[in-house]
N, C-alpha and C positions, 0 to 999 in steps of 0.2 A: 448449692441452693437450688429450690424448687420454685419454679414459676407459679407466682402467686395463683391460688385457685385453678391450677392446671396439671399437677402431678408430674410435670414435664421437667427434666433437670437442663438447664440451659448453661450449666456452668462449663462445659466444655465445648459451646457453639465456638465455631471459626470461621470469621468471616473470609469470604472467597478472595483470593490473590488477584490483583490487578497486573497488568502487563509490565511495569516498574518492578513490582516485586519478584515475579516472574524473571527477569532479566537482568538482576542486579542491583535494584532498586536504586538508580541512580538515574539522573538526567545527562548524565555526559554521554550515555550510550544511546539510550532511548530520546532521538532527536525532536521526534514529534509523535504524539498521540490526538489525533481528533477522535474522541471518544464518542460512542454511540449514546444517541439522548443525553447528552452533556452539557451546557453551555454552546447552544447552536440554533442561529438565527439567521434568516437571509443577509445579512450583513457583515457577520461574523461568526466563525467556528472558533472557539478558543480551544488552546491546546493544553491539554492536561498533561502533558509529560514533565512539566516544571519549568521549560524552558521559554515560555511564553510566547511561542513562535507561531500566533494564532493565523488562520486563514481569512482573509478580508476580503470584500469587494465594495466598494463605497458607490459605483455605478448601481443604479437601480437596474437598468437594462440588462446587464451582465450578473444580476444575481439568481441564483437556483432557489428554489422552494425548498421548505423544511418538510422531510417527509421518510418515514421509517428511520427515524431517530438519526437521519443524516441529511444530507441535499441530495436534491433530485434537480438533475443537470438537463437541458434542453439543447440540443446541438444545434438548432436553428436560433437562438437566442445568444449566442456567445457566452455562454454562461460559465465563469471560470473564478478562482480565487487566488490571490497573492498571498505568499507565507511573509511574515514579518522578519524573518532572518533566514539566508540561506544555509541550505544544507549541501556541505559541501564534500565529496568522497573522493580521495586522491585516488592517482593510479597504484594500482595491486592493493588499493585498499578494500577489506570486504565489507558488504552491507546487507541489510535485509529489509524489506518492505512486506507488511501485511496490509491487505486492504479487502473489506467486505463490500460487494457491488451488487448491484441488480442492473444487467444491461438492458436498454430499451429498443436497440437499434444494434446492427451489424456494423455500422459504419465506422471508419478510424477514428478511434477516440482516445485522448490522451489521458492518463491518470495522474503522473506526476513528471515535470518537465522544467527545463531552465530555456533551451532553446532548440533549434530543429537537428542539432548535433549531441543532446544532451537530454534523454526523454525514457521513460517507459509507457508504453501506449497499446491497446488492442488494435491490431489491423482488421481484423474480422472474426468469424465464430472459431477460427481454428488457429490463430497465428499471434504470439507476443512479440513485441518490437522492443529492444532495448539499445539506443544508442549512447556510445561513451566518448570522449574526447579527451586525449592524453596529453601531456605536459609538451608534446612536440605537435600540437594541433593537428594529429591526424585521427580522423572518426574512425570509429568501429561499431558495426550494425551486427547486432545478432537478431535473428528471426528464429523463434522457437516455433515450430510447427506442430500442433497436437492432433489428436483424432477429431473425426467431424463432431461439431457442435459442441467441441468441450468448452467454449465460451459463449453459448446460445443465448438468445434473449430470454428474459419472462421468469428467471429464476435467482434467488440471492446465491452467492458463493462467496468463501474465502479465497482469495489469491495469495499464496505465499511464496515469495522470490528471496532466494538467500544466494549471496555470491560469497566465496572462502577469498582469503586474504592471501596475497602474494602473486608473482608472476605466473605462477601456475594455479593459478583460479579456477573456481569450477561454479556455474550455475546450477542450482537445482528448483524446482520447482513443485507447488503442491496445491491441490484443490480441494478445499475441504478436509485438510489432513491425511489425504492420499498423493503418495508421489506420481506425478506427471511425467511420463517420458516422451521426451520430443522424436519426432520422426528423422533419423539421421541422414536421409536421402533427401529431405526437402529444407531441413534448417540449414542455418549458416551460424558459423561460430560457435558451435556446440562441444568443440574438445576442449581439454584442460588448457588454460594459457592463451585461449584466443579472444578474448575480450577483458583485459585487465585495466582498461583505461578509466578516465577519473568521470565522474558524473555529479551534476549540481542539480538540486531541486528547488524552485523558486515558486512554481505555478501548480494549481491541483484543478484539475479539470479540463484541462487542452494541453496541446503542444505549443509552449511558448506564450500561451495567452492570445494567440491570433488565429490558430486554424486547429483541425482536428478536436472539436469540442467533444466532451465525453458527453453521451446520452444515456442518463439512467440515474439510478440512485446510489451515491457513494455513502455507504453506512458506517464507516470505521476506517481510519487508516492509522497505520504505525511504521516509523522509520526508524531503526537503528544503524549508527555509522562503524558496526561492526558487523560480521556474519556470526549467527547465532548457533550453539551448539544444537547437537540432536536432540538433545532433552529439554531445550529451551523451544525449541521449532515444536516438538511435540507438546508441551506444555502452553505456548502461545495458541496454537489450533484446539488445543482443549477449551482453553478459556474463551478464544471467540466461538466456537461451537455451541458452548453453552450460553451465551449472551444470545446467541443470535438464532438460538433452535436449530441448528444444522447438524 
């Protein structure tokens, strides 16, 4: 059928896929999707995954401001949000986090966490820290150190972290769809199987809601409770790059 008065055939126009469609079209694996420019206010960012795992903050003193289709966190104001439901990743379980951010300072800033022993955060402009807690209550810290200014302030970027399942798990990292290679001389626990512990996520924008508050804009967040395939990682990066112009 031709578009009325346009002479353009719209019969084969396909709506762009979203993150659910790209990774199995199910809410059972996509645990959280705080979608850019969708249902976001100062008090709540609604979850678009289908799990109703909304990020909420009832205290006005701890609320970020809406900016860039997401939330602008100020570290000196203790801004952070609590998830409605805990995301629980077990020992040896794969998972994937994709987050689009603009950092506004190089202070340590928590992205997702539950406690001081279960978290993902920026340490500075070069280091990403991940802590897990296994069933034996042992904490393992992975500090992945990258080249100078990999996570510098002032520019928006996509960070994708993928951990494969099993005792011989492996973390991989990508920025704007390009694989990041950590410095083996300064990083810790970068070999296969060195950080297979469990991790829980209940807080967005700080470490356990009390310290290491993120300073900058979180534009979009997605969390899967399994590792993504290589093709899914490519598709997720392509989707986010198109949405965010990266």
